[in-house]
All heavy atoms as a GROMACS GRO file, in nm:
protein
  583
    1MET      N    1  -1.399 -12.983   1.579
    1MET     CA    2  -1.407 -12.859   1.503
    1MET      C    3  -1.456 -12.747   1.594
    1MET      O    4  -1.548 -12.767   1.673
    1MET     CB    5  -1.502 -12.876   1.385
    1MET     CG    6  -1.525 -12.749   1.307
    1MET     SD    7  -1.635 -12.778   1.168
    1MET     CE    8  -1.593 -12.637   1.070
    2ASP      N    9  -1.396 -12.631   1.581
    2ASP     CA   10  -1.441 -12.513   1.654
    2ASP      C   11  -1.582 -12.480   1.608
    2ASP      O   12  -1.612 -12.484   1.489
    2ASP     CB   13  -1.346 -12.397   1.627
    2ASP     CG   14  -1.373 -12.276   1.714
    2ASP    OD1   15  -1.462 -12.283   1.799
    2ASP    OD2   16  -1.303 -12.176   1.696
    3THR      N   17  -1.671 -12.447   1.698
    3THR     CA   18  -1.808 -12.419   1.660
    3THR      C   19  -1.835 -12.269   1.642
    3THR      O   20  -1.949 -12.229   1.634
    3THR     CB   21  -1.908 -12.478   1.761
    3THR    OG1   22  -1.879 -12.425   1.890
    3THR    CG2   23  -1.898 -12.628   1.763
    4LYS      N   24  -1.730 -12.190   1.636
    4LYS     CA   25  -1.745 -12.047   1.608
    4LYS      C   26  -1.739 -12.027   1.456
    4LYS      O   27  -1.655 -12.083   1.387
    4LYS     CB   28  -1.634 -11.965   1.673
    4LYS     CG   29  -1.634 -11.972   1.824
    4LYS     CD   30  -1.747 -11.892   1.881
    4LYS     CE   31  -1.737 -11.892   2.033
    4LYS     NZ   32  -1.852 -11.831   2.095
    5CYS      N   33  -1.828 -11.943   1.404
    5CYS     CA   34  -1.831 -11.913   1.261
    5CYS      C   35  -1.704 -11.838   1.222
    5CYS      O   36  -1.668 -11.738   1.284
    5CYS     CB   37  -1.954 -11.829   1.228
    5CYS     SG   38  -1.961 -11.779   1.055
    6PRO      N   39  -1.634 -11.885   1.118
    6PRO     CA   40  -1.512 -11.816   1.076
    6PRO      C   41  -1.541 -11.683   1.006
    6PRO      O   42  -1.450 -11.603   0.985
    6PRO     CB   43  -1.447 -11.915   0.978
    6PRO     CG   44  -1.559 -11.997   0.927
    6PRO     CD   45  -1.658 -12.006   1.040
    7TYR      N   46  -1.666 -11.656   0.973
    7TYR     CA   47  -1.702 -11.531   0.905
    7TYR      C   48  -1.742 -11.421   1.002
    7TYR      O   49  -1.707 -11.306   0.984
    7TYR     CB   50  -1.816 -11.556   0.806
    7TYR     CG   51  -1.777 -11.648   0.694
    7TYR    CD1   52  -1.803 -11.784   0.703
    7TYR    CD2   53  -1.711 -11.602   0.581
    7TYR    CE1   54  -1.766 -11.871   0.602
    7TYR    CE2   55  -1.672 -11.687   0.480
    7TYR     CZ   56  -1.700 -11.822   0.491
    7TYR     OH   57  -1.661 -11.907   0.391
    8CYS      N   58  -1.820 -11.457   1.106
    8CYS     CA   59  -1.870 -11.354   1.198
    8CYS      C   60  -1.835 -11.378   1.344
    8CYS      O   61  -1.855 -11.290   1.428
    8CYS     CB   62  -2.022 -11.340   1.184
    8CYS     SG   63  -2.115 -11.480   1.250
    9GLY      N   64  -1.788 -11.499   1.378
    9GLY     CA   65  -1.750 -11.530   1.516
    9GLY      C   66  -1.864 -11.578   1.604
    9GLY      O   67  -1.842 -11.611   1.720
   10GLU      N   68  -1.986 -11.585   1.552
   10GLU     CA   69  -2.100 -11.634   1.630
   10GLU      C   70  -2.093 -11.786   1.645
   10GLU      O   71  -2.029 -11.855   1.566
   10GLU     CB   72  -2.232 -11.595   1.562
   10GLU     CG   73  -2.259 -11.448   1.559
   10GLU     CD   74  -2.288 -11.389   1.696
   10GLU    OE1   75  -2.362 -11.451   1.773
   10GLU    OE2   76  -2.234 -11.281   1.724
   11GLU      N   77  -2.162 -11.838   1.746
   11GLU     CA   78  -2.169 -11.982   1.770
   11GLU      C   79  -2.246 -12.049   1.656
   11GLU      O   80  -2.348 -11.998   1.610
   11GLU     CB   81  -2.240 -12.008   1.902
   11GLU     CG   82  -2.230 -12.150   1.951
   11GLU     CD   83  -2.091 -12.186   2.002
   11GLU    OE1   84  -2.014 -12.096   2.040
   11GLU    OE2   85  -2.060 -12.306   2.001
   12MET      N   86  -2.195 -12.164   1.611
   12MET     CA   87  -2.262 -12.239   1.505
   12MET      C   88  -2.335 -12.358   1.565
   12MET      O   89  -2.299 -12.406   1.672
   12MET     CB   90  -2.161 -12.283   1.399
   12MET     CG   91  -2.090 -12.167   1.331
   12MET     SD   92  -1.977 -12.219   1.203
   12MET     CE   93  -2.091 -12.246   1.069
   13VAL      N   94  -2.435 -12.408   1.494
   13VAL     CA   95  -2.518 -12.518   1.540
   13VAL      C   96  -2.490 -12.641   1.455
   13VAL      O   97  -2.495 -12.634   1.331
   13VAL     CB   98  -2.668 -12.482   1.530
   13VAL    CG1   99  -2.755 -12.596   1.576
   13VAL    CG2  100  -2.697 -12.355   1.609
   14LEU      N  101  -2.460 -12.755   1.520
   14LEU     CA  102  -2.438 -12.880   1.448
   14LEU      C  103  -2.569 -12.934   1.397
   14LEU      O  104  -2.670 -12.935   1.466
   14LEU     CB  105  -2.373 -12.984   1.541
   14LEU     CG  106  -2.349 -13.122   1.482
   14LEU    CD1  107  -2.253 -13.117   1.363
   14LEU    CD2  108  -2.298 -13.217   1.588
   15GLY      N  109  -2.570 -12.978   1.271
   15GLY     CA  110  -2.688 -13.039   1.210
   15GLY      C  111  -2.644 -13.127   1.095
   15GLY      O  112  -2.526 -13.159   1.082
   16TYR      N  113  -2.738 -13.166   1.009
   16TYR     CA  114  -2.710 -13.261   0.902
   16TYR      C  115  -2.776 -13.219   0.772
   16TYR      O  116  -2.891 -13.174   0.773
   16TYR     CB  117  -2.758 -13.402   0.942
   16TYR     CG  118  -2.689 -13.449   1.066
   16TYR    CD1  119  -2.742 -13.421   1.192
   16TYR    CD2  120  -2.568 -13.516   1.059
   16TYR    CE1  121  -2.676 -13.459   1.307
   16TYR    CE2  122  -2.502 -13.555   1.174
   16TYR     CZ  123  -2.557 -13.527   1.297
   16TYR     OH  124  -2.490 -13.565   1.411
   17ILE      N  125  -2.704 -13.235   0.663
   17ILE     CA  126  -2.762 -13.221   0.530
   17ILE      C  127  -2.801 -13.363   0.490
   17ILE      O  128  -2.718 -13.453   0.492
   17ILE     CB  129  -2.660 -13.161   0.431
   17ILE    CG1  130  -2.624 -13.020   0.477
   17ILE    CG2  131  -2.717 -13.161   0.290
   17ILE    CD1  132  -2.515 -12.956   0.396
   18ARG      N  133  -2.928 -13.382   0.457
   18ARG     CA  134  -2.978 -13.517   0.431
   18ARG      C  135  -3.035 -13.528   0.291
   18ARG      O  136  -3.080 -13.430   0.233
   18ARG     CB  137  -3.087 -13.553   0.531
   18ARG     CG  138  -3.041 -13.542   0.674
   18ARG     CD  139  -3.148 -13.578   0.772
   18ARG     NE  140  -3.273 -13.511   0.740
   18ARG     CZ  141  -3.382 -13.520   0.813
   18ARG    NH1  142  -3.382 -13.593   0.921
   18ARG    NH2  143  -3.492 -13.457   0.778
   19SER      N  144  -3.037 -13.650   0.240
   19SER     CA  145  -3.093 -13.678   0.109
   19SER      C  146  -3.124 -13.826   0.099
   19SER      O  147  -3.061 -13.908   0.167
   19SER     CB  148  -2.995 -13.639   0.000
   19SER     OG  149  -3.043 -13.679  -0.126
   20ARG      N  150  -3.216 -13.860   0.013
   20ARG     CA  151  -3.252 -14.000  -0.007
   20ARG      C  152  -3.149 -14.073  -0.091
   20ARG      O  153  -3.122 -14.190  -0.071
   20ARG     CB  154  -3.390 -14.008  -0.073
   20ARG     CG  155  -3.438 -14.149  -0.092
   20ARG     CD  156  -3.567 -14.150  -0.167
   20ARG     NE  157  -3.539 -14.103  -0.302
   20ARG     CZ  158  -3.629 -14.061  -0.386
   20ARG    NH1  159  -3.754 -14.059  -0.354
   20ARG    NH2  160  -3.595 -14.019  -0.506
   21ASP      N  161  -3.090 -14.005  -0.189
   21ASP     CA  162  -3.004 -14.071  -0.288
   21ASP      C  163  -2.857 -14.033  -0.282
   21ASP      O  164  -2.786 -14.042  -0.380
   21ASP     CB  165  -3.057 -14.041  -0.429
   21ASP     CG  166  -3.196 -14.095  -0.450
   21ASP    OD1  167  -3.221 -14.209  -0.407
   21ASP    OD2  168  -3.279 -14.024  -0.508
   22GLY      N  169  -2.810 -13.988  -0.166
   22GLY     CA  170  -2.672 -13.944  -0.153
   22GLY      C  171  -2.668 -13.792  -0.160
   22GLY      O  172  -2.757 -13.728  -0.213
   23VAL      N  173  -2.566 -13.735  -0.104
   23VAL     CA  174  -2.550 -13.590  -0.101
   23VAL      C  175  -2.424 -13.557  -0.180
   23VAL      O  176  -2.318 -13.614  -0.153
   23VAL     CB  177  -2.536 -13.537   0.044
   23VAL    CG1  178  -2.524 -13.387   0.046
   23VAL    CG2  179  -2.655 -13.582   0.129
   24VAL      N  180  -2.436 -13.469  -0.278
   24VAL     CA  181  -2.322 -13.436  -0.362
   24VAL      C  182  -2.307 -13.284  -0.375
   24VAL      O  183  -2.402 -13.210  -0.360
   24VAL     CB  184  -2.334 -13.496  -0.504
   24VAL    CG1  185  -2.339 -13.647  -0.499
   24VAL    CG2  186  -2.453 -13.440  -0.579
   25TRP      N  187  -2.183 -13.241  -0.401
   25TRP     CA  188  -2.154 -13.105  -0.442
   25TRP      C  189  -2.119 -13.112  -0.589
   25TRP      O  190  -2.045 -13.200  -0.631
   25TRP     CB  191  -2.035 -13.052  -0.363
   25TRP     CG  192  -1.989 -12.917  -0.412
   25TRP    CD1  193  -2.030 -12.796  -0.366
   25TRP    CD2  194  -1.896 -12.890  -0.516
   25TRP    NE1  195  -1.967 -12.696  -0.436
   25TRP    CE2  196  -1.884 -12.752  -0.529
   25TRP    CE3  197  -1.821 -12.970  -0.601
   25TRP    CZ2  198  -1.801 -12.690  -0.621
   25TRP    CZ3  199  -1.737 -12.910  -0.694
   25TRP    CH2  200  -1.727 -12.772  -0.703
   26ALA      N  201  -2.178 -13.023  -0.670
   26ALA     CA  202  -2.149 -13.019  -0.812
   26ALA      C  203  -2.118 -12.877  -0.855
   26ALA      O  204  -2.178 -12.782  -0.804
   26ALA     CB  205  -2.267 -13.073  -0.893
   27LYS      N  206  -2.025 -12.862  -0.946
   27LYS     CA  207  -1.987 -12.730  -0.995
   27LYS      C  208  -2.100 -12.668  -1.078
   27LYS      O  209  -2.122 -12.549  -1.073
   27LYS     CB  210  -1.860 -12.743  -1.080
   27LYS     CG  211  -1.803 -12.611  -1.121
   27LYS     CD  212  -1.670 -12.628  -1.189
   27LYS     CE  213  -1.614 -12.494  -1.232
   27LYS     NZ  214  -1.486 -12.510  -1.300
   28ASP      N  215  -2.172 -12.748  -1.152
   28ASP     CA  216  -2.278 -12.700  -1.240
   28ASP      C  217  -2.414 -12.740  -1.184
   28ASP      O  218  -2.447 -12.859  -1.182
   28ASP     CB  219  -2.259 -12.759  -1.379
   28ASP     CG  220  -2.364 -12.715  -1.478
   28ASP    OD1  221  -2.449 -12.629  -1.444
   28ASP    OD2  222  -2.363 -12.766  -1.592
   29PRO      N  223  -2.497 -12.646  -1.136
   29PRO     CA  224  -2.626 -12.682  -1.078
   29PRO      C  225  -2.723 -12.744  -1.177
   29PRO      O  226  -2.810 -12.822  -1.140
   29PRO     CB  227  -2.680 -12.550  -1.024
   29PRO     CG  228  -2.614 -12.445  -1.104
   29PRO     CD  229  -2.478 -12.501  -1.140
   30SER      N  230  -2.708 -12.715  -1.306
   30SER     CA  231  -2.801 -12.773  -1.404
   30SER      C  232  -2.766 -12.918  -1.436
   30SER      O  233  -2.846 -12.987  -1.499
   30SER     CB  234  -2.798 -12.691  -1.532
   30SER     OG  235  -2.671 -12.697  -1.592
   31GLY      N  236  -2.649 -12.966  -1.392
   31GLY     CA  237  -2.609 -13.102  -1.421
   31GLY      C  238  -2.654 -13.203  -1.317
   31GLY      O  239  -2.626 -13.320  -1.329
   32ILE      N  240  -2.725 -13.159  -1.212
   32ILE     CA  241  -2.766 -13.251  -1.106
   32ILE      C  242  -2.882 -13.337  -1.155
   32ILE      O  243  -2.979 -13.288  -1.210
   32ILE     CB  244  -2.809 -13.174  -0.980
   32ILE    CG1  245  -2.690 -13.099  -0.923
   32ILE    CG2  246  -2.869 -13.266  -0.875
   32ILE    CD1  247  -2.580 -13.187  -0.870
   33SER      N  248  -2.868 -13.465  -1.134
   33SER     CA  249  -2.971 -13.561  -1.168
   33SER      C  250  -3.033 -13.614  -1.041
   33SER      O  251  -2.973 -13.609  -0.935
   33SER     CB  252  -2.905 -13.677  -1.246
   33SER     OG  253  -2.993 -13.785  -1.259
   34SER      N  254  -3.155 -13.665  -1.051
   34SER     CA  255  -3.214 -13.728  -0.933
   34SER      C  256  -3.141 -13.856  -0.898
   34SER      O  257  -3.154 -13.908  -0.789
   34SER     CB  258  -3.362 -13.756  -0.958
   34SER     OG  259  -3.377 -13.845  -1.066
   35ILE      N  260  -3.064 -13.907  -0.991
   35ILE     CA  261  -2.975 -14.021  -0.966
   35ILE      C  262  -2.833 -13.967  -0.979
   35ILE      O  263  -2.784 -13.946  -1.089
   35ILE     CB  264  -3.000 -14.135  -1.068
   35ILE    CG1  265  -3.147 -14.177  -1.064
   35ILE    CG2  266  -2.908 -14.253  -1.040
   35ILE    CD1  267  -3.186 -14.273  -1.174
   36PRO      N  268  -2.767 -13.938  -0.865
   36PRO     CA  269  -2.639 -13.866  -0.867
   36PRO      C  270  -2.533 -13.923  -0.960
   36PRO      O  271  -2.460 -13.847  -1.022
   36PRO     CB  272  -2.593 -13.872  -0.721
   36PRO     CG  273  -2.717 -13.889  -0.643
   36PRO     CD  274  -2.809 -13.971  -0.730
   37TRP      N  275  -2.521 -14.053  -0.973
   37TRP     CA  276  -2.414 -14.108  -1.055
   37TRP      C  277  -2.442 -14.090  -1.204
   37TRP      O  278  -2.358 -14.115  -1.287
   37TRP     CB  279  -2.385 -14.254  -1.020
   37TRP     CG  280  -2.502 -14.345  -1.035
   37TRP    CD1  281  -2.544 -14.409  -1.147
   37TRP    CD2  282  -2.596 -14.381  -0.934
   37TRP    NE1  283  -2.656 -14.482  -1.122
   37TRP    CE2  284  -2.691 -14.467  -0.991
   37TRP    CE3  285  -2.609 -14.348  -0.801
   37TRP    CZ2  286  -2.797 -14.520  -0.920
   37TRP    CZ3  287  -2.715 -14.401  -0.729
   37TRP    CH2  288  -2.806 -14.486  -0.789
   38LEU      N  289  -2.563 -14.043  -1.243
   38LEU     CA  290  -2.592 -14.014  -1.383
   38LEU      C  291  -2.574 -13.866  -1.416
   38LEU      O  292  -2.586 -13.827  -1.531
   38LEU     CB  293  -2.737 -14.054  -1.416
   38LEU     CG  294  -2.768 -14.204  -1.409
   38LEU    CD1  295  -2.914 -14.227  -1.442
   38LEU    CD2  296  -2.679 -14.282  -1.504
   39ALA      N  297  -2.545 -13.784  -1.318
   39ALA     CA  298  -2.529 -13.640  -1.341
   39ALA      C  299  -2.402 -13.613  -1.420
   39ALA      O  300  -2.307 -13.689  -1.414
   39ALA     CB  301  -2.527 -13.566  -1.208
   40SER      N  302  -2.402 -13.501  -1.491
   40SER     CA  303  -2.283 -13.464  -1.568
   40SER      C  304  -2.198 -13.367  -1.487
   40SER      O  305  -2.245 -13.301  -1.397
   40SER     CB  306  -2.327 -13.398  -1.699
   40SER     OG  307  -2.399 -13.280  -1.672
   41GLY      N  308  -2.071 -13.359  -1.525
   41GLY     CA  309  -1.980 -13.264  -1.462
   41GLY      C  310  -1.915 -13.319  -1.337
   41GLY      O  311  -1.953 -13.423  -1.286
   42PRO      N  312  -1.813 -13.244  -1.287
   42PRO     CA  313  -1.742 -13.290  -1.167
   42PRO      C  314  -1.830 -13.281  -1.043
   42PRO      O  315  -1.906 -13.186  -1.026
   42PRO     CB  316  -1.623 -13.193  -1.157
   42PRO     CG  317  -1.667 -13.072  -1.232
   42PRO     CD  318  -1.761 -13.119  -1.339
   43MET      N  319  -1.822 -13.383  -0.960
   43MET     CA  320  -1.900 -13.387  -0.837
   43MET      C  321  -1.813 -13.440  -0.724
   43MET      O  322  -1.719 -13.515  -0.747
   43MET     CB  323  -2.022 -13.478  -0.851
   43MET     CG  324  -2.124 -13.428  -0.948
   43MET     SD  325  -2.280 -13.519  -0.946
   43MET     CE  326  -2.238 -13.683  -0.904
   44VAL      N  327  -1.847 -13.403  -0.601
   44VAL     CA  328  -1.783 -13.454  -0.481
   44VAL      C  329  -1.892 -13.518  -0.397
   44VAL      O  330  -1.992 -13.453  -0.364
   44VAL     CB  331  -1.714 -13.341  -0.400
   44VAL    CG1  332  -1.661 -13.395  -0.270
   44VAL    CG2  333  -1.605 -13.276  -0.482
   45SER      N  334  -1.875 -13.645  -0.364
   45SER     CA  335  -1.973 -13.713  -0.280
   45SER      C  336  -1.955 -13.668  -0.136
   45SER      O  337  -1.847 -13.681  -0.078
   45SER     CB  338  -1.955 -13.865  -0.289
   45SER     OG  339  -2.045 -13.929  -0.200
   46LEU      N  340  -2.060 -13.612  -0.077
   46LEU     CA  341  -2.057 -13.568   0.062
   46LEU      C  342  -2.106 -13.678   0.154
   46LEU      O  343  -2.069 -13.683   0.271
   46LEU     CB  344  -2.141 -13.443   0.080
   46LEU     CG  345  -2.106 -13.325  -0.011
   46LEU    CD1  346  -2.200 -13.209   0.013
   46LEU    CD2  347  -1.961 -13.283   0.008
   47ALA      N  348  -2.193 -13.763   0.103
   47ALA     CA  349  -2.244 -13.877   0.179
   47ALA      C  350  -2.297 -13.978   0.078
   47ALA      O  351  -2.387 -13.946   0.002
   47ALA     CB  352  -2.355 -13.833   0.274
   48PRO      N  353  -2.240 -14.097   0.074
   48PRO     CA  354  -2.284 -14.197  -0.022
   48PRO      C  355  -2.419 -14.255   0.018
   48PRO      O  356  -2.456 -14.253   0.134
   48PRO     CB  357  -2.175 -14.304  -0.016
   48PRO     CG  358  -2.122 -14.292   0.123
   48PRO     CD  359  -2.132 -14.147   0.159
   49GLY      N  360  -2.493 -14.304  -0.081
   49GLY     CA  361  -2.620 -14.368  -0.050
   49GLY      C  362  -2.701 -14.392  -0.174
   49GLY      O  363  -2.675 -14.335  -0.279
   50THR      N  364  -2.802 -14.478  -0.160
   50THR     CA  365  -2.887 -14.511  -0.275
   50THR      C  366  -3.034 -14.508  -0.242
   50THR      O  367  -3.115 -14.546  -0.323
   50THR     CB  368  -2.854 -14.652  -0.326
   50THR    OG1  369  -2.884 -14.746  -0.222
   50THR    CG2  370  -2.710 -14.665  -0.368
   51GLY      N  371  -3.073 -14.465  -0.125
   51GLY     CA  372  -3.213 -14.471  -0.088
   51GLY      C  373  -3.248 -14.604  -0.026
   51GLY      O  374  -3.341 -14.614   0.053
   52LEU      N  375  -3.177 -14.709  -0.064
   52LEU     CA  376  -3.202 -14.841  -0.006
   52LEU      C  377  -3.119 -14.862   0.120
   52LEU      O  378  -3.145 -14.951   0.198
   52LEU     CB  379  -3.168 -14.951  -0.109
   52LEU     CG  380  -3.248 -14.946  -0.238
   52LEU    CD1  381  -3.196 -15.052  -0.335
   52LEU    CD2  382  -3.396 -14.965  -0.212
   53SER      N  383  -3.015 -14.779   0.137
   53SER     CA  384  -2.924 -14.795   0.250
   53SER      C  385  -2.952 -14.694   0.362
   53SER      O  386  -2.863 -14.656   0.434
   53SER     CB  387  -2.779 -14.781   0.203
   53SER     OG  388  -2.760 -14.651   0.151
   54GLY      N  389  -3.075 -14.649   0.373
   54GLY     CA  390  -3.109 -14.550   0.474
   54GLY      C  391  -3.104 -14.411   0.416
   54GLY      O  392  -3.107 -14.392   0.295
   55ASN      N  393  -3.097 -14.313   0.501
   55ASN     CA  394  -3.093 -14.174   0.457
   55ASN      C  395  -2.953 -14.118   0.477
   55ASN      O  396  -2.914 -14.088   0.589
   55ASN     CB  397  -3.193 -14.090   0.536
   55ASN     CG  398  -3.335 -14.130   0.505
   55ASN    OD1  399  -3.369 -14.153   0.390
   55ASN    ND2  400  -3.418 -14.138   0.606
   56PRO      N  401  -2.876 -14.101   0.368
   56PRO     CA  402  -2.742 -14.046   0.380
   56PRO      C  403  -2.746 -13.906   0.440
   56PRO      O  404  -2.838 -13.829   0.413
   56PRO     CB  405  -2.692 -14.041   0.236
   56PRO     CG  406  -2.779 -14.135   0.162
   56PRO     CD  407  -2.911 -14.134   0.231
   57SER      N  408  -2.646 -13.875   0.520
   57SER     CA  409  -2.639 -13.741   0.578
   57SER      C  410  -2.493 -13.701   0.595
   57SER      O  411  -2.408 -13.784   0.616
   57SER     CB  412  -2.712 -13.735   0.712
   57SER     OG  413  -2.651 -13.820   0.806
   58ALA      N  414  -2.468 -13.571   0.584
   58ALA     CA  415  -2.336 -13.515   0.606
   58ALA      C  416  -2.349 -13.414   0.719
   58ALA      O  417  -2.431 -13.322   0.712
   58ALA     CB  418  -2.283 -13.449   0.480
   59ALA      N  419  -2.271 -13.432   0.826
   59ALA     CA  420  -2.276 -13.341   0.940
   59ALA      C  421  -2.214 -13.207   0.902
   59ALA      O  422  -2.116 -13.201   0.830
   59ALA     CB  423  -2.201 -13.401   1.059
   60GLY      N  424  -2.276 -13.101   0.949
   60GLY     CA  425  -2.224 -12.967   0.920
   60GLY      C  426  -2.265 -12.869   1.028
   60GLY      O  427  -2.358 -12.895   1.106
   61TYR      N  428  -2.196 -12.758   1.034
   61TYR     CA  429  -2.227 -12.653   1.130
   61TYR      C  430  -2.294 -12.538   1.057
   61TYR      O  431  -2.246 -12.491   0.954
   61TYR     CB  432  -2.098 -12.604   1.199
   61TYR     CG  433  -2.046 -12.705   1.298
   61TYR    CD1  434  -1.957 -12.803   1.260
   61TYR    CD2  435  -2.089 -12.702   1.430
   61TYR    CE1  436  -1.909 -12.896   1.351
   61TYR    CE2  437  -2.041 -12.794   1.522
   61TYR     CZ  438  -1.953 -12.891   1.482
   61TYR     OH  439  -1.907 -12.982   1.573
   62ASN      N  440  -2.406 -12.490   1.110
   62ASN     CA  441  -2.486 -12.385   1.050
   62ASN      C  442  -2.470 -12.256   1.130
   62ASN      O  443  -2.487 -12.254   1.252
   62ASN     CB  444  -2.632 -12.429   1.049
   62ASN     CG  445  -2.724 -12.324   0.991
   62ASN    OD1  446  -2.684 -12.236   0.918
   62ASN    ND2  447  -2.850 -12.334   1.026
   63CYS      N  448  -2.440 -12.146   1.061
   63CYS     CA  449  -2.439 -12.014   1.123
   63CYS      C  450  -2.570 -11.946   1.083
   63CYS      O  451  -2.589 -11.913   0.966
   63CYS     CB  452  -2.321 -11.930   1.077
   63CYS     SG  453  -2.323 -11.764   1.148
   64THR      N  454  -2.659 -11.929   1.179
   64THR     CA  455  -2.788 -11.869   1.148
   64THR      C  456  -2.777 -11.719   1.120
   64THR      O  457  -2.863 -11.662   1.055
   64THR     CB  458  -2.890 -11.894   1.261
   64THR    OG1  459  -2.837 -11.842   1.383
   64THR    CG2  460  -2.917 -12.042   1.278
   65LYS      N  461  -2.667 -11.657   1.165
   65LYS     CA  462  -2.646 -11.515   1.138
   65LYS      C  463  -2.598 -11.493   0.994
   65LYS      O  464  -2.653 -11.411   0.921
   65LYS     CB  465  -2.546 -11.456   1.236
   65LYS     CG  466  -2.522 -11.308   1.216
   65LYS     CD  467  -2.426 -11.251   1.319
   65LYS     CE  468  -2.402 -11.103   1.294
   65LYS     NZ  469  -2.303 -11.050   1.386
   66CYS      N  470  -2.495 -11.568   0.953
   66CYS     CA  471  -2.437 -11.552   0.819
   66CYS      C  472  -2.510 -11.632   0.712
   66CYS      O  473  -2.488 -11.611   0.593
   66CYS     CB  474  -2.292 -11.598   0.818
   66CYS     SG  475  -2.182 -11.494   0.912
   67LYS      N  476  -2.590 -11.729   0.756
   67LYS     CA  477  -2.658 -11.820   0.662
   67LYS      C  478  -2.557 -11.903   0.584
   67LYS      O  479  -2.568 -11.922   0.464
   67LYS     CB  480  -2.750 -11.744   0.566
   67LYS     CG  481  -2.848 -11.651   0.633
   67LYS     CD  482  -2.945 -11.730   0.716
   67LYS     CE  483  -3.054 -11.638   0.768
   67LYS     NZ  484  -3.086 -11.658   0.905
   68LYS      N  485  -2.455 -11.953   0.655
   68LYS     CA  486  -2.353 -12.037   0.593
   68LYS      C  487  -2.348 -12.171   0.667
   68LYS      O  488  -2.367 -12.176   0.788
   68LYS     CB  489  -2.217 -11.970   0.598
   68LYS     CG  490  -2.211 -11.840   0.521
   68LYS     CD  491  -2.071 -11.791   0.506
   68LYS     CE  492  -2.062 -11.656   0.439
   68LYS     NZ  493  -2.127 -11.645   0.312
   69ILE      N  494  -2.322 -12.277   0.591
   69ILE     CA  495  -2.305 -12.410   0.648
   69ILE      C  496  -2.164 -12.457   0.613
   69ILE      O  497  -2.122 -12.449   0.498
   69ILE     CB  498  -2.410 -12.509   0.595
   69ILE    CG1  499  -2.548 -12.464   0.641
   69ILE    CG2  500  -2.378 -12.651   0.639
   69ILE    CD1  501  -2.661 -12.545   0.583
   70ILE      N  502  -2.093 -12.506   0.712
   70ILE     CA  503  -1.958 -12.558   0.693
   70ILE      C  504  -1.960 -12.705   0.729
   70ILE      O  505  -2.009 -12.742   0.836
   70ILE     CB  506  -1.857 -12.481   0.781
   70ILE    CG1  507  -1.858 -12.333   0.742
   70ILE    CG2  508  -1.719 -12.543   0.770
   70ILE    CD1  509  -1.773 -12.246   0.830
   71LEU      N  510  -1.907 -12.789   0.640
   71LEU     CA  511  -1.908 -12.932   0.668
   71LEU      C  512  -1.778 -12.997   0.628
   71LEU      O  513  -1.705 -12.948   0.544
   71LEU     CB  514  -2.026 -13.002   0.602
   71LEU     CG  515  -2.039 -12.993   0.452
   71LEU    CD1  516  -1.973 -13.109   0.384
   71LEU    CD2  517  -2.186 -12.989   0.417
   72ASP      N  518  -1.751 -13.108   0.694
   72ASP     CA  519  -1.636 -13.192   0.665
   72ASP      C  520  -1.692 -13.315   0.595
   72ASP      O  521  -1.769 -13.389   0.654
   72ASP     CB  522  -1.568 -13.230   0.798
   72ASP     CG  523  -1.453 -13.326   0.779
   72ASP    OD1  524  -1.420 -13.364   0.665
   72ASP    OD2  525  -1.395 -13.364   0.882
   73TYR      N  526  -1.656 -13.336   0.470
   73TYR     CA  527  -1.718 -13.446   0.397
   73TYR      C  528  -1.636 -13.574   0.395
   73TYR      O  529  -1.654 -13.659   0.310
   73TYR     CB  530  -1.763 -13.404   0.256
   73TYR     CG  531  -1.657 -13.350   0.164
   73TYR    CD1  532  -1.586 -13.436   0.080
   73TYR    CD2  533  -1.634 -13.215   0.156
   73TYR    CE1  534  -1.492 -13.386  -0.007
   73TYR    CE2  535  -1.539 -13.164   0.068
   73TYR     CZ  536  -1.469 -13.248  -0.014
   73TYR     OH  537  -1.377 -13.200  -0.101
   74THR      N  538  -1.549 -13.591   0.495
   74THR     CA  539  -1.490 -13.724   0.514
   74THR      C  540  -1.600 -13.812   0.569
   74THR      O  541  -1.690 -13.765   0.638
   74THR     CB  542  -1.371 -13.719   0.611
   74THR    OG1  543  -1.414 -13.667   0.735
   74THR    CG2  544  -1.257 -13.637   0.556
   75TYR      N  545  -1.596 -13.939   0.540
   75TYR     CA  546  -1.706 -14.027   0.577
   75TYR      C  547  -1.708 -14.062   0.726
   75TYR      O  548  -1.801 -14.124   0.772
   75TYR     CB  549  -1.702 -14.153   0.493
   75TYR     CG  550  -1.726 -14.123   0.348
   75TYR    CD1  551  -1.658 -14.192   0.249
   75TYR    CD2  552  -1.816 -14.024   0.309
   75TYR    CE1  553  -1.678 -14.162   0.115
   75TYR    CE2  554  -1.836 -13.994   0.176
   75TYR     CZ  555  -1.767 -14.064   0.080
   75TYR     OH  556  -1.787 -14.034  -0.052
   76ARG      N  557  -1.613 -14.015   0.802
   76ARG     CA  558  -1.614 -14.044   0.945
   76ARG      C  559  -1.728 -13.974   1.017
   76ARG      O  560  -1.765 -14.010   1.126
   76ARG     CB  561  -1.481 -14.007   1.009
   76ARG     CG  562  -1.458 -13.858   1.022
   76ARG     CD  563  -1.326 -13.830   1.095
   76ARG     NE  564  -1.307 -13.690   1.112
   76ARG     CZ  565  -1.254 -13.606   1.023
   76ARG    NH1  566  -1.213 -13.654   0.907
   76ARG    NH2  567  -1.243 -13.479   1.049
   77ASN      N  568  -1.788 -13.870   0.957
   77ASN     CA  569  -1.893 -13.797   1.025
   77ASN      C  570  -2.032 -13.850   0.991
   77ASN      O  571  -2.131 -13.787   1.025
   77ASN     CB  572  -1.883 -13.646   0.998
   77ASN     CG  573  -1.912 -13.609   0.854
   77ASN    OD1  574  -1.955 -13.691   0.774
   77ASN    ND2  575  -1.888 -13.485   0.820
   78LEU      N  576  -2.042 -13.964   0.926
   78LEU     CA  577  -2.174 -14.017   0.888
   78LEU      C  578  -2.231 -14.106   0.996
   78LEU      O  579  -2.162 -14.168   1.068
   78LEU     CB  580  -2.164 -14.094   0.757
   78LEU     CG  581  -2.112 -14.011   0.641
   78LEU    CD1  582  -2.100 -14.099   0.518
   78LEU    CD2  583  -2.202 -13.895   0.612
   0.00000   0.00000   0.00000
C-alpha cells in the first residue's frame, strides 16, 4: 500500500488498532457491545478474537495531519 495520505499527500505511519475482544466496524455506535457477537446491527469484523486468543489487531496507516486512519481488513494483515 502507498503510504501517502490520499487526502493531503503527507506520509502516513503504519500502526495497529487493537482490542481484547476483536475489532469491529458498526454502522450504529450505540449498538456496540463489550461482546461483539452480541451487538445489534450490521458489523464488519476487522480482526477476529475473543480475548483468549491474544490481542486482535488490524494494521492501518495513520495520517497525523488529517487525523485519518486507513486500513485493509483482510485477515492477511494480522
